C-alpha positions as CSV (number, residue, x, y, z in Angstrom):
1,X,-6.1,-113.2,-175.7
2,X,-6.3,-116.4,-173.5
3,X,-8.6,-117.2,-170.5
4,X,-6.7,-116.7,-167.7
5,X,-6.3,-119.7,-165.3
6,X,-5.4,-117.5,-162.3
7,X,-9.2,-117.3,-160.9
8,X,-11.5,-115.0,-160.5
9,X,-10.8,-111.1,-160.4
10,X,-14.5,-110.6,-159.6
11,X,-17.3,-112.9,-158.6
12,X,-21.1,-111.6,-158.4
13,X,-23.8,-113.6,-157.3
14,X,-27.5,-112.5,-157.3
15,X,-26.9,-108.8,-157.6
16,X,-30.1,-106.7,-157.0
17,X,-30.5,-102.9,-156.9
18,X,-33.8,-101.0,-157.0
19,X,-33.7,-96.9,-156.9
20,X,-36.6,-95.6,-154.7
21,X,-38.2,-92.1,-156.1
22,X,-41.6,-90.4,-155.1
23,X,-42.2,-91.7,-158.8
24,X,-42.1,-95.2,-158.1
25,X,-39.5,-97.9,-157.4
26,X,-36.9,-99.1,-160.5
27,X,-35.6,-102.2,-160.2
28,X,-32.3,-102.0,-162.3
29,X,-30.6,-105.2,-161.4
30,X,-32.2,-107.9,-161.2
31,X,-30.0,-111.1,-159.9
32,X,-26.8,-110.3,-161.4
33,X,-24.5,-113.3,-161.6
34,X,-20.9,-112.7,-163.1
35,X,-17.3,-113.9,-163.2
36,X,-14.6,-112.3,-164.4
37,X,-11.3,-114.1,-165.1
38,X,-8.2,-112.6,-163.7
39,X,-6.0,-111.1,-166.3
40,X,-8.5,-110.6,-168.7
41,X,-10.7,-108.4,-170.3
42,X,-14.7,-108.8,-170.0
43,X,-16.7,-106.6,-171.6
44,X,-20.7,-105.6,-170.6
45,X,-23.4,-104.8,-172.9
46,X,-26.3,-103.5,-173.0
47,X,-28.7,-101.1,-174.1
48,X,-29.6,-97.6,-172.6
49,X,-30.9,-98.1,-168.9
50,X,-30.1,-102.2,-168.9
51,X,-28.0,-101.3,-165.5
52,X,-24.2,-101.0,-166.6
53,X,-23.0,-98.1,-164.5
54,X,-25.1,-99.1,-161.8
55,X,-23.2,-102.2,-161.8
56,X,-19.6,-100.6,-162.3
57,X,-21.0,-98.3,-159.7
58,X,-21.9,-101.4,-157.1
59,X,-18.3,-103.1,-157.7
60,X,-16.6,-100.3,-157.2
61,X,-18.4,-99.6,-153.7
62,X,-19.9,-96.4,-154.6
63,X,-23.2,-97.9,-154.2
64,X,-24.8,-100.0,-152.5
65,X,-26.5,-103.2,-153.5
66,X,-29.9,-104.4,-152.3
67,X,-29.4,-108.0,-152.3
68,X,-26.1,-110.6,-153.3
69,X,-22.8,-111.2,-152.9
70,X,-19.7,-109.4,-154.9
71,X,-15.9,-110.3,-154.6
72,X,-13.6,-107.9,-156.0
73,X,-9.8,-108.6,-156.1
74,X,-10.6,-111.6,-153.4
75,X,-12.3,-108.9,-150.9
76,X,-16.2,-108.9,-150.5
77,X,-17.5,-105.5,-151.1
78,X,-19.6,-105.2,-147.8
79,X,-17.5,-106.3,-145.5
80,X,-14.1,-105.0,-146.8
81,X,-15.0,-101.8,-148.9
82,X,-11.5,-100.6,-148.0
83,X,-9.4,-103.1,-148.9
84,X,-11.4,-103.2,-152.2
85,X,-10.9,-99.5,-152.7
86,X,-7.0,-100.2,-152.7
87,X,-7.1,-102.8,-155.4
88,X,-9.4,-101.2,-158.1
89,X,-9.3,-98.2,-160.3
90,X,-12.1,-96.4,-161.9
91,X,-12.0,-94.6,-165.2
92,X,-16.0,-93.2,-165.6
93,X,-18.1,-91.8,-168.3
94,X,-16.9,-87.8,-167.3
95,X,-13.2,-87.3,-166.9
96,X,-12.2,-86.8,-163.0
97,X,-9.4,-84.4,-164.3
98,X,-9.1,-81.1,-162.6
99,X,-8.4,-78.5,-165.7
100,X,-7.1,-76.0,-163.7
101,X,-4.0,-78.1,-162.9
102,X,-1.1,-79.2,-164.9
103,X,-1.6,-82.4,-166.3
104,X,1.6,-83.4,-163.5
105,X,-0.3,-81.6,-161.0
106,X,-3.2,-83.9,-161.4
107,X,-1.1,-87.0,-161.4
108,X,1.1,-86.1,-158.5
109,X,-2.3,-85.1,-156.4
110,X,-3.4,-89.1,-157.1
111,X,-0.1,-89.9,-156.2
112,X,-0.4,-88.2,-152.8
113,X,-3.9,-89.7,-152.2
114,X,-2.4,-92.8,-152.7
115,X,0.3,-92.6,-150.4
116,X,3.1,-92.7,-152.6
117,X,6.5,-91.3,-150.9
118,X,7.5,-88.0,-152.7
119,X,10.7,-90.1,-154.7
120,X,8.2,-93.2,-155.5
121,X,5.1,-90.5,-156.7
122,X,7.5,-88.6,-158.9
123,X,8.6,-92.0,-160.8
124,X,5.2,-92.9,-161.0
125,X,4.3,-89.9,-162.6
126,X,6.8,-89.3,-165.3
127,X,6.8,-92.6,-165.8
128,X,2.7,-92.4,-166.6
129,X,3.2,-89.3,-168.7
130,X,5.8,-90.8,-170.7
131,X,3.8,-93.9,-171.6
132,X,0.4,-92.1,-172.1
133,X,2.6,-89.8,-174.7
134,X,1.8,-86.6,-172.3
135,X,5.4,-85.6,-171.3
136,X,5.5,-82.8,-173.9
137,X,2.0,-81.5,-172.3
138,X,2.9,-82.3,-168.4
139,X,3.5,-78.5,-167.7
140,X,0.2,-77.2,-169.5
141,X,-3.1,-76.3,-167.6
142,X,-5.1,-79.7,-168.8
143,X,-8.2,-76.8,-169.9
144,X,-5.9,-76.8,-173.1
145,X,-6.0,-80.2,-173.6
146,X,-7.6,-82.1,-176.5
147,X,-10.6,-84.7,-175.5
148,X,-8.1,-87.5,-176.2
149,X,-5.5,-85.9,-174.4
150,X,-8.1,-85.4,-171.4
151,X,-9.1,-89.3,-171.3
152,X,-5.4,-90.4,-171.5
153,X,-4.8,-88.2,-168.5
154,X,-7.7,-89.8,-166.6
155,X,-6.8,-93.5,-167.8
156,X,-2.8,-92.2,-166.5
157,X,-4.6,-91.2,-163.2
158,X,-6.7,-94.2,-162.5
159,X,-3.7,-96.7,-162.5
160,X,-1.5,-94.3,-160.6
161,X,-2.0,-96.8,-157.4
162,X,-1.2,-99.6,-160.0
163,X,-4.7,-101.1,-159.5
164,X,-5.2,-105.2,-160.4
165,X,-8.7,-104.4,-161.4
166,X,-9.8,-101.3,-163.3
167,X,-13.0,-100.8,-164.3
168,X,-13.8,-98.7,-167.9
169,X,-16.8,-97.1,-167.9
170,X,-17.4,-96.5,-171.7
171,X,-14.0,-95.2,-171.7
172,X,-13.7,-93.7,-175.1
173,X,-17.2,-91.9,-175.6
174,X,-16.8,-88.8,-177.8
175,X,-13.3,-89.8,-179.2
176,X,-11.9,-89.5,-182.7
177,X,-11.1,-93.3,-184.3
178,X,-7.6,-92.4,-183.6
179,X,-7.6,-91.6,-180.0
180,X,-9.7,-94.5,-179.9
181,X,-7.5,-96.5,-181.1
182,X,-4.5,-95.2,-178.8
183,X,-6.6,-96.1,-175.8
184,X,-7.2,-99.9,-176.8
185,X,-3.4,-100.3,-176.9
186,X,-3.3,-99.1,-173.6
187,X,-5.7,-101.4,-172.2
188,X,-4.4,-104.6,-174.1
189,X,-0.8,-103.5,-172.5
190,X,-2.5,-103.0,-169.1
191,X,-3.9,-107.2,-169.5
192,X,-0.6,-108.2,-170.7
193,X,0.8,-106.9,-167.4
194,X,-1.6,-108.8,-165.4
195,X,-4.5,-106.2,-164.8
196,X,-8.1,-107.3,-164.9
197,X,-10.4,-105.0,-167.2
198,X,-13.9,-105.0,-166.9
199,X,-15.5,-102.3,-169.6
200,X,-18.9,-101.2,-170.1
201,X,-19.1,-99.7,-174.1
202,X,-21.4,-98.6,-176.7
203,X,-19.2,-99.4,-179.2
204,X,-19.4,-102.8,-180.2
205,X,-16.3,-102.9,-182.4
206,X,-15.0,-102.3,-179.6
207,X,-15.9,-105.1,-176.9
208,X,-15.4,-107.5,-180.3
209,X,-11.5,-106.3,-180.4
210,X,-10.6,-105.9,-176.8
211,X,-13.0,-108.3,-174.7
212,X,-12.2,-112.3,-174.0
213,X,-15.3,-112.5,-172.6
214,X,-19.0,-110.6,-173.6
215,X,-21.9,-110.7,-170.9
216,X,-24.8,-109.1,-171.8
217,X,-27.0,-107.2,-170.0
218,X,-30.6,-106.8,-170.5
219,X,-34.2,-106.8,-168.3
220,X,-31.8,-106.4,-165.1
221,X,-30.2,-109.5,-166.0
222,X,-27.0,-111.3,-168.1
223,X,-29.0,-112.9,-171.1
224,X,-25.7,-114.2,-172.6
225,X,-22.1,-114.6,-172.1
226,X,-19.4,-115.8,-173.8
227,X,-16.6,-114.9,-176.0
228,X,-17.1,-113.0,-179.1
229,X,-17.1,-115.8,-181.5
230,X,-18.9,-118.1,-179.3
231,X,-21.8,-115.5,-179.2
232,X,-21.7,-115.1,-183.1
233,X,-21.5,-118.7,-183.7
234,X,-24.7,-119.0,-181.0
235,X,-26.5,-116.7,-182.6
236,X,-25.5,-117.5,-186.3
237,X,-24.4,-113.7,-186.7
238,X,-22.0,-112.0,-188.2
239,X,-21.7,-109.3,-185.9
240,X,-21.7,-108.3,-182.6
241,X,-24.1,-105.9,-183.5
242,X,-25.9,-108.9,-184.9
243,X,-26.0,-110.2,-181.6
244,X,-26.6,-107.2,-179.5
245,X,-29.5,-106.3,-181.7
246,X,-30.9,-109.8,-181.3
247,X,-30.7,-110.4,-177.6
248,X,-32.1,-106.8,-176.0
249,X,-34.7,-106.4,-179.0
250,X,-37.4,-104.2,-177.4
251,X,-41.0,-104.5,-176.2
252,X,-43.3,-104.1,-179.5
253,X,-44.9,-100.6,-179.1
254,X,-41.7,-98.8,-177.4
255,X,-39.1,-96.7,-178.2
256,X,-35.3,-98.2,-177.5
257,X,-33.9,-94.4,-178.1
258,X,-36.0,-92.5,-175.7
259,X,-34.7,-95.2,-173.0
260,X,-33.1,-93.4,-169.9
261,X,-29.8,-93.6,-168.4
262,X,-30.0,-96.6,-165.4
263,X,-28.8,-94.2,-163.0
264,X,-31.2,-91.6,-161.4
265,X,-30.3,-87.9,-161.6
266,X,-29.7,-87.6,-157.6
267,X,-27.9,-90.5,-158.1
268,X,-25.2,-89.8,-160.9
269,X,-22.8,-87.6,-158.5
270,X,-21.9,-91.0,-156.6
271,X,-21.3,-92.9,-159.7
272,X,-18.8,-90.7,-161.4
């Protein structure tokens, strides 16, 4: 996929974020710089605890940065948070659907929250149900949906307001291969229509297949950027897995598998 020439949709400079707790301060983001061109997919990669979810939380105005400047869709997140929120959509690690409602009711709720008129809202809901293959289940409670169907509905709800920038925070975690590929197709369709995607994922194949650019976050900073092919060439690696492992090797004597999530427990609800 070609890199857009329409300018940046996301601009991040010197982003810092520290969590403070009784057990001590935890510096998560230590001067992150990142530019995401409009109409492209950038995959933000990093080990557990690297700060990926925190980055999404700050960029989507759900968390407050300690320092740095961020512009999303042309708006400064500190001075124009409402304008940023009106321009973005967020699909988090936990689906935001209401399982007591039907698929149609979930989408109509989002249409109301986006202040779509009655007729326009119904058209938008109908279009999204068809687009995501949920029309046949639209009148059923979401509690009866499979995991893949819930994930598709979650993304459809994110798109009700036709955002220009979409944050996808590990959107395919827990999905079977068929559902994952279906979601990939939707991401490609979004980008072809001009939407900008910032994707965090633990699936390196996903980043390789979808991303125009990859940024690796480690130690609170972006330690490498480029297209998947560029990163593989620079690191003489056969896959992004090899690149990732080379860039995020934990210090001797530590166990990467025990790394904690980058968002403290009392902050998690703010990022979902």
